[in-house]
MARMARTOR-601509 format. One line per 4 residues: their letters; for each residue x, z, y of C-alpha. Coordinates in pm, whole numbers. Each point is the difference from the previous one (the first is absolute). Layout:
BEGIN
a) X,Z,Y; ...
END
This chain:
BEGIN
xxxx) 11675,5850,15544; -317,204,44; -210,-116,-293; -366,-73,53
xxxx) -77,246,-279; 279,163,-199; -177,64,-330; 308,139,-174
xxxx) 46,252,279; -366,99,-13; 9,56,-376; 328,188,23
xxxx) -174,248,229; -219,102,-298; 293,72,-230; 62,164,-242
xxxx) -374,53,-58; -75,-373,-22; 254,-72,-272; -98,317,-184
xxxx) -367,-100,1; 75,-349,-132; 236,136,-266; -267,245,-113
xxxx) -241,-287,-65; 266,-203,-181; 75,294,-226; -368,78,-61
xxxx) -61,-317,-202; -339,-55,171; -8,-280,259; -362,-107,59
xxxx) -325,187,66; 155,340,-49; 4,342,162; 216,-104,296
xxxx) -243,-275,92; -293,242,-15; 192,250,214; 70,-261,267
xxxx) -357,-130,1; -128,353,53; 253,76,273; -59,-326,188
xxxx) -380,33,-19; 30,350,147; 237,-125,269; -235,-282,101
xxxx) -311,216,-29; -176,-197,-274; -145,98,-335; 182,-270,-195
xxxx) 329,-186,-3; 82,-269,-256; 361,-107,-27; 49,-377,-40
xxxx) 282,-251,-10; 19,-96,368; -193,-19,326; -136,-351,-56
xxxx) -144,108,-333; -149,311,161; -212,-206,239; -85,-263,-261
xxxx) -104,262,-255; -244,165,239; -169,-332,72; -2,-91,-369
xxxx) -154,338,-80; -277,-50,254; -74,-334,-163; -6,150,-350
xxxx) -234,272,126; -239,-265,134; 58,74,369; 174,-329,80
xxxx) -8,-351,-143; 225,-305,-10; -1,-171,341; -99,307,200
xxxx) 184,51,328; 244,267,112; 97,32,367; 377,44,44
xxxx) 230,15,305; 155,-338,72; 347,140,72; 59,203,-313
xxxx) 267,-49,-264; -124,-268,-238; -49,248,-287; -321,130,158
xxxx) -146,-350,-11; 141,-83,-343; -180,304,-142; -334,-137,118
xxxx) 71,-345,-142; 133,136,-332; -324,190,-46; -203,-321,39
xxxx) -126,89,348; 29,-179,334; 210,137,288; -150,-24,348
xxxx) 266,33,270; -60,231,295; 226,0,305; 202,315,80
xxxx) -25,219,307; 274,-90,249; 71,370,65; 16,154,-348
xxxx) 73,-319,-203; -260,121,-251; -329,-173,-74; -210,-38,316
xxxx) -313,196,-86; -197,-172,278; 44,-335,-180; -119,109,-345
xxxx) -379,-22,27; -14,-368,106; 183,-81,-323; -250,174,-229
xxxx) -223,-228,-209; -233,52,-295; 306,-47,-225; 210,272,164
xxxx) 54,295,-231; 302,184,140; 238,58,289; 370,40,-78
xxxx) 176,167,296; 380,11,-10; 179,292,167; 269,-237,124
xxxx) 350,118,94; -107,356,-91; -272,30,266; -344,106,-125
xxxx) -270,-255,74; -298,100,217; -198,127,-297; -296,182,155
xxxx) -170,-304,156; 106,-211,-298; -170,242,-240; -312,-2,215
xxxx) -15,-380,-21; 52,13,-376; -277,254,-55; -237,-190,227
xxxx) 47,-312,-212; 40,174,-339; 360,-118,-40; 284,155,-197
xxxx) 318,97,185; 332,-43,-182; 298,135,195; 339,-168,-35
xxxx) 233,297,45; 321,-171,-112; 174,74,332; -169,324,103
xxxx) 63,281,-250; -99,322,172; -152,-145,317; -301,186,140
xxxx) -320,-138,149; -239,249,159; 157,277,-205; -22,-179,-335
xxxx) 285,-166,-182; -21,-372,-52; -98,-67,-358; -286,250,21
xxxx) -213,-164,268; -138,-314,-163; -163,-37,-340; 338,-59,-160
xxxx) 358,-76,98; 306,-177,-134; 355,130,45; 336,-165,-62
xxxx) 304,210,-86; 245,-287,38; 345,162,44; 18,-45,379
xxxx) -343,151,71; -38,339,171; -60,132,-352; 209,-230,-215
xxxx) 64,-18,-374; 309,-142,-170; -178,-328,-75; -351,-140,21
xxxx) -278,258,-13; -344,54,151; -316,208,-7; -372,-7,67
xxxx) -170,297,166; -375,61,13; -273,262,-27; -205,-230,-225
xxxx) 31,118,-361; -152,-315,-150; 227,-225,206; 311,200,-92
xxxx) -86,-22,-370; -55,-376,24; 330,-53,188; 188,205,-259
xxxx) -153,-195,-288; 51,-346,152; 363,88,74; 49,95,-366
xxxx) -106,-330,-162; -364,85,73; 16,298,-232; -108,358,63
xxxx) 51,79,-370; 289,-143,-199; -84,-337,-158; -353,9,143
xxxx) -17,-254,284; -301,4,230; 143,-226,271; 225,-306,10
xxxx) 278,213,139; 361,-32,101; 316,207,-46; 70,193,321
xxxx) 111,357,-57; 217,241,197; 284,95,-233; 139,351,-43
xxxx) 335,-78,165; -168,-112,322; -243,291,-4; 293,240,-36
xxxx) 178,-151,300; -317,13,208; -54,365,-90; 345,83,138
xxxx) -67,-185,324; -363,96,70; 66,356,127; 226,-139,277
xxxx) -233,-281,109; -146,177,303; 345,105,123; 132,-353,-48
xxxx) -297,-138,193; 76,246,281; 357,-130,6; -128,-357,30
xxxx) -227,100,289; 292,167,178; 199,-324,-18; -301,-202,115
xxxx) -45,239,293; 357,-64,111; -48,-376,-32; -318,14,208
xxxx) 153,223,267; 348,-149,24; -27,-373,-68; -32,-169,335
xxxx) 27,-376,-6; -247,-232,171; 59,-263,-271; -162,210,-274
xxxx) -342,155,-46; -21,337,-175; -297,115,-208; -259,182,210
xxxx) -101,250,-270; 149,346,45; 182,233,-237; -285,217,-121
xxxx) -93,70,-362; -197,-324,-27; 327,-194,-17; 272,52,-260
xxxx) 211,-293,124; 77,-174,-325; 98,-279,237; 95,18,368
xxxx) -98,-340,141; 86,-147,334; -109,-339,127; 184,-269,189
xxxx) -21,-378,38; 380,7,-28; 3,147,-350; 277,-210,-152
xxxx) 227,59,297; -68,374,-4; 54,23,-375; 333,-183,32
xxxx) 103,225,290; -80,315,-199; 180,-130,-308; 305,-68,215
xxxx) -14,363,110; -21,128,-356; -377,58,-15; -192,-151,-291
xxxx) -365,-91,61; -286,-160,-192; -309,-206,82; -342,119,-120
xxxx) -111,-272,-49; 132,-341,111; -297,-207,-123; -366,93,35
xxxx) -176,10,-340; -236,-287,83; 303,-213,91; 177,57,-331
xxxx) 21,-299,-234; -170,208,-269; -302,42,231; -31,-364,101
xxxx) -380,13,-26; -4,235,303; 252,-191,213; -266,-134,237
xxxx) -113,346,108; 54,83,368; 146,351,11; 207,6,320
xxxx) 50,377,25; 133,24,-353; 220,-307,45; 149,141,320
xxxx) 89,329,-171; 162,-180,-293; 198,-221,237; 144,283,211
xxxx) 36,313,-220; 341,157,-72; 48,331,-185; 265,252,102
xxxx) 176,232,-246; -197,317,-67; 46,249,-283; 9,377,-40
xxxx) 376,0,-62; 107,-180,318; 233,207,218; -60,57,375
xxxx) 310,-208,69; -137,-293,-198; -330,19,188; 191,2,329
xxxx) 198,-306,-110; -321,-190,-81; -149,89,339; 312,-105,188
xxxx) 16,-328,-193; -360,-88,88; 44,101,363; 311,-218,34
xxx) -182,-315,-113; -32,-274,262; -41,-375,14
END
């Protein structure tokens, strides 16, 4: 069986350094808000090209904390609107709702699967305060025109970088283009921790300070609470693991692109549609999606041939039971993507033979 993503194999490729780093933290006796956390925050900020990085508990919290911070700083208010892509993972939308704001769904581009920049401006109202682009599947969104729209309407831009660690857009890394960004370091991400972990990146000193305080019970100084905060902190164990993995991130992304290049060049089956985006530095291929109206049949065929796949994501956010208030929205592009997407195995530790096996399995699919 070729696993969709063999996490044990990925982590084994960082040994013995990974175990040594974790053991060092265990033996140090310091597990929260320590030197390792500070070291990772500094390293990741430098990697992304931002002045500040604040480690937090997970990617959902990262996005929520930025929006909460803007509200605490008087730049947003309850009920304000945030434009989000309609075909994202539900966490992007949950962050908006958790902060007390209103998500406004924007259809994706049928070529890149990211937010369709040409459809943003008609959605802007007097209540709109931000745009939340998601760099879906690892492909950087079209940020230059998006930023121009945001500046023209005095809107904040919050990047969701959960799937795009290291991706470039016009020479800048995602996470450094908007006003702030949220990252997830969920274990299977391109840069993955050993559990839940996340970060906020920004050049805004005031925003970074507010995010850090809100994430620490609303306290910038022990037992002095200036906000009604939460507990969302990156622990030392996760920071240590991330520090081991960060130096290899670009090489691992190159390995993903090499696999994607083979998929794009060698998969030849009229029953499937391949992504149209190429293998340049704007795409780190966290996910390699293909699209087919025969998804269940293809998935069963691949499983029978020993190839594990996943669906990202089977139900559009506005069609989820938890989002029943948005069920009446007509979002045909998003719904079509959710109904036909299937993700092939892709990871930096896949062998050439495994890639060949995946290609041959897809090419042999027929009805």
